[in-house]
N, C-alpha and C positions, 0 to 999 in steps of 0.2 A: 458619578454621584447623581442621585435622583433630584428632580426639581422639587421645590417647596410645594408647588401645586400638586404634583403627583404623590408626594408623601401624605398630604392632607386627604386627597381622594382615596388613596389606598387604605386609609384608616377611617373611611366613611365620615369625614368631617367636611362641612361646608367650607368652600374656599372664600374666605373674607379677607379684606385688607388687614384687619387686626391680627388674625391668625397667621397670615403670611409674614407679617412684620415680626411678630413674637417668635415664630419658628426660625426666622432668619437670624434673630439675635442669638438664639441657642446654638444654631449651626456655626456661627462665627465667634462664639465665646470660647475662651480657653478653659473655663471652669464653670462653676455653678452661679446661678443668678437668683437674686431675691426679687420679690415683687417690686420693691423700690428701684432696683437696677433696671427693670424693664420699663417702669414709668419714666425714668430719667433718660434712657437710651432709645426709646421708641421713635423719637424725632417728630412724632405726630401726637396729637392729643387723643389718648385712649383713656376713658374713665376707669377708675379703680375696679369697678364691678366687671367691666368687660375683660380686663386683664385677669382678674380672679377666675372668672368663668372659663376663660381660654386655658388657663393653667390647669384647672380641674379637669377639663375635657382632655387635655394632653396627658395628664396622669392616668385617667381612666382608660385611654386608648393605648397606653404603653409607650408613648413618645418621650415622656420625661418621668423622672422619679424625684421623690422628695428627700431632702437631707436635713436632719435636725441640726439646730445650732445651739450654742451654749446659752444664748439669751432667749431660748424657747420660741424663736421664730423659725421659718422654714426657707430653705433655698431649694432650687430646682436645677436638675442637670439632665442632659440628654440620656436616654436609655440606649443600649446597644440593640442590635437587630433581633435578639432572641426574646425581647419583651413583647407581649401582646396584650390585647384588651383584657384587663382584670388579672393579668399574670405577669408580675415583674420578676425578673431574674437578675437583678443588679446586686449580686452578692460580692461586693468589693468594699474595700476600705475607702472612706472619705477622709481627705487630709485638709485641715484648716491651718493656713499659715498665720502665725501670731504676729507677724510683721506687717504684711500687706492685707490681711483679712480675707484673702481669696480662698475659696474652697475648691478642691480638685478631686475628681474620681480617680482612684488608683486602680485601674482595671486589672493590672497584673498582680495585685495583692488581694487575695480572696479572704473572706471572713472565715474564722476558724469554725470547726464543727463544735457544737455545744451539746453536751449530754446532760439532760435534765433528769431529776428524780422521777420515779414512777408517779403517774397522775398529772404531770405537767405536759402541756403541749405547746410547742414553739410555732408561732405564726410568722414572725419576722425577726431579723437580727440586724442591727445597725451598729457599725463600728466607725467611730470618728477619732482620728489621730490628730494631734496638735503638735506643731513645731514650726520650723522655718523652711519654706519652699526653696527649690533650687535657684529661683530667680533672686531671692533675697539673701541667700547664704553666700558668703565669700567663697570664691573658687578654691578648691584644694582642701576644704575642711569637711569632715564627715564624722558623725557621731551616731551611734545606735543606742536605742533604749535598752537598758538591762544591765 
């Protein structure tokens, strides 16, 4: 596994204490993080603007991607290795647990192909599934939508 410093340098980002701490939070998170989660868990005082600018820089460089939420806020999650500056390739389903409110990237569940009528051009597709995650669901129960 690459060091946090080497990840920042490889993406042509200055190595600052704030960027290192925020990237560390993403690397150790099991799911997506909101701006408030980062503020709460940073352990040190980083102002809101610094966190916001760091998140924007990480999105632009292809380190993290955004996930829309039902309350029109944004969560962020680590990108996989195939994302690059300006080119995100995170075509997977995001799962929101309605019990614990955690958001997970389901990398093995890809978004469906969408065929639009002539004259329409698709730039991005976001699929958010809601339900109960495996940590919150009692063992032995399984239900599929449909």
